[in-house]
N, C-alpha and C positions, 0 to 999 in steps of 0.2 A: 393428261397432266402428270408430270413426274413428281415423285415424292421428295420433298425438300427436308433437309435436316433442320430441326427447329432452331430458330435464331431470330426472335422478334424482340426489338428493343422494348424493355419494360415488362417482358413476360415473367411469369412466375408459376410455380406448380409445386404441389406436395403429393407424394405417393405414400400411403399408409403402409408400413412394413407388415409382413405376413403375421408376425406374432401378435401385433396390435390388432390386426383384423380378427384373429382368433379370440382376443379379449372382447372385441365388439360383438362377435357372434354369441359369446357365452354370457354377456352381461344382460341382466333382465331389462334394463332401461334402453340399452342401445341395440339389442339384437333385432328389433323390429324394423329399424330404419337407420342406416349409417352410410357415411361417405367412405370411399376407398381411394379416390383420387380427386384433386381439385386444382383449378388453375385459371389463369387469365392470359390470353394471347392478344395483344394489341396490334392492329394493322398487320395481320398475319399473312403477309404475301407468300404464296407458295404452300400454305398449310393444306395438307391432304392426308386423309386416312381411308384405308380400304381394309375391311375385315371380312374375309370369306365366310367365317363361321360366327360372325358377330362378336360381342364382348360378353364377359362373364357377368358384368353388371349393367344396369340401365345407365344410359348416358344422357344428361341434360345439357344442352347448349343454348345459351342466351346471346343473341346478336345485339350488341350494344351500339355498334356503328358499322358502316360498310355493308357489304353483301357477300353471300356465299350460296351454297346449295347442299342438299343431301339426296341420296338415292336409295330407295328400298324397292325390291322387286322390279328393278330396272325402270322405275319411275322417278324422274328427277324433280325435286321440289326446290324452288328458289327460296332464299332466306334474306330478309331485309331488316333494317334497324327495328328493334323492339319486337322482333319475332323470336320465338323459342320453339324447340322441338325436343322430344324425348325418344330416344331409340331404345326399344325393349331389349333386354338381355337375350342373347342368342340369335338375334335377327341379323342376317348378313346385310352389310351396308357400306356406303361410301359417303364421305362428306369432304368439302373443300371450300376454301375462300375463293371468291371471284378473282379473276385476273385483273380487272380494271379498278374495282373498288374493294380491296380485300377487307374481310370482316375483322372486327375486334370482338372477341367472344369471352364470356365467362362460362366456365364449364365445370362439371363434376360428374363422377361416376357414383352411383348409389345402389344399394341393395338392402336386404333385410327381409324378415319373415312377413312384413306387412307392406313391402314396397309395391305390391300389386294394387294397393288401394288407389294408386295414381295411374292405373292402367288406362283411364279415359284420356290421358295425355299422350299415350304411347303412339309412336309411328305416324305423327301428324304435326303440322305446323300450327301454332297458336300465336295470334297477333295481340299484343297489348296496345290497345288503341290509345291515341293521344287524348289525355284528359287531365284536368288539374288535380284529380283525386288519385291518379295512378301511382304517384310517389316512386318514380324510377330510382332516384338517388337513395331512398331509404332501403329499397330492395338490394342495391349494390352495397350499402353499408352493412346489411345483414350478411351478405356474402363475405365481406371483408372481416366481419366479426368471427365468422366460422374459420376463415383462413388464418387470422391472427391468433386465435386460440390454438389451432393445430400447430402453428409455428412456435408457440410457447412450449410445446411438448405433448406427450401422450399420457399424462397422468389421468386417472379414471374420472376425476372431476371435470377436466377439460373435455374428455371424450363424451361424457354424459351431457355436458353443456352444449357441445357441438351438435349432438343428436337433437336436443331440444330446439336449438336454432334451426336445424335442418327441417324439422317438422314445420316450423314457422315459414321458412323459405319456400318449401314445397307448397305450403298453403297459399303463399303469395302468388304462386303460379296457377294453382288449381282454383282458388277462390279469389279471383282478381278484384271483384267489387268489394269483398270483405277485408281486403288487405289495408291495414291502417298504420301501424307503427312498429318500430324496432326497439328493443331494450337498450338501455344505456350500458356502457362498459362498466364492469365491476371496479370498485375502488381498489387501489393498490394496497397490498398487505406485505408482510415480511417475505412470504414465499414468492409473491409476484416480483418484489424488489430483487430477490435472489435470482430468479429466472431472468429478469431483465439484465442484471449484471452479467450473468453467464452468456446471454445472447450478445452482449456488447464486447465480450472477450473470447469469442470462439477460436481465435487464432492463437490463443495462449495456452500454456500448460498450467492450469490452475490446480492448486491443492485445495482440500477442504478448508485449511486454514486461510488461504487467500480469499475464498468465497465468503467465509464467515466474517472476515474482517470488514467486508463491504457493508454488512448490516449490523455490525457492532454486537455480534453474539459470539459465544464460545463455539468452537467447532462441534463439540459433542451435543450442545443444546440445539444448534441449527440442524445438525444431521438428524436428530430425533424428530424435531418439528417438521422438517421437510419430508421425511419418510412417512410420518403420520398423515400429513396433508395430501401428499401425492401418491403414496404407495410405491415410490421408486426412490432408491438411495441417491444421494446428491451427485456423486461422480457418474453414476450410470445415466442420470438425467442429462448431465453435461455432455456426455458422449453421444447421447441420442440427438441432442441439438447440433452437435458437430456433424454427425452423419446426415442429418436433415439438410444442413447447409451444403455439405459435400454433394448431395444429390442434385441440388440446384446448380452447383458449378458443373456437374457432369451433364446436366440437361441443357444449360444455357451458356456455356463457355467452351472455348477450345483448349482449356487447360489440360495438361496431361495428368494422369492419375497421381504420379509422384509429386507434381506441383501442388495438386489439391491436398495431398497428404501433408506436405510441409506447411501449406497455408493454414491448415486446420490444427497445427501444433503437434503433428506426429513426426518424430524424427526418423522413423523407419517406415517406408512405404509398404513393406510386407506386413508390418503390424497393423497399419491403417487398413489394408485389405482384409485382414483377419477380423478386425473390429467391425468394418463395414458389412462383411458377410454375416457376422453374428446378428446384426440388427435387421438387415434387409433380406436375408436368406438368399443372397446372390452376390457375386463378386462385383466390384465397381465396373469392370468391363462389361459384364452381363447387363448390369443396370443401364449403362450408357447406350447399349444397343436396343434396349426396350423402348418402344414407342408409347408415349403418354398423350392423353388428350384425344 
């Protein structure tokens, strides 16, 4: 099967930048287990990955619908709805959607000092049997909670919360009978309102004054509050959200880099590339060529 450029309607993915991964490695709470990439590919016809040297992280793929397969040591394993498998870091592998019934998959890459605690799941298929207590939708809601928090940005509280949720999500796969419930989303506060406003206006060139106006605070007070709460200054946070969205356009659209730059409110594509490289440690073109998932 030939490798197809990703392009599945409804797909989404986030790749954690290198500098944020370093933060995850150094933080006492997150260093033991953390996500580096996460995504969802619905009806992923033509989805195919082959890695001669494996991946630097462990890869978990949960098949929500459709079918696919993976191969390790030249042994091909079929994957059906409600199957999941974890490929251990460094293990050469191939996986792909079936041609007749392409899978819909939730996936993420994870690592950390204690990621080996889930080694009993590595390199094999596990089936989540149909039962009223399995709570399939709750598991997916937990995945969405992780994704949505990462989509809100990379402040340390978000990252720590995501790691806490990741332990829960991994526990839902490792300890299927014990899996019960997911936490409710946190109530919205001033910082959350500010982030939501920035997310809704990624295509604009906002000043601190513009952002402060949306929450009825002075620019100086909001800047101080936001920095104390997130550890990141307001405009830097806004730019990170812009670059995160730009990555999604690079992954899932045919837009040219200069078109993405203009869409994200950058009047100069060269400056956009400079900002992108600052946060992602690679140019937009290099990122576009990199395979995710």
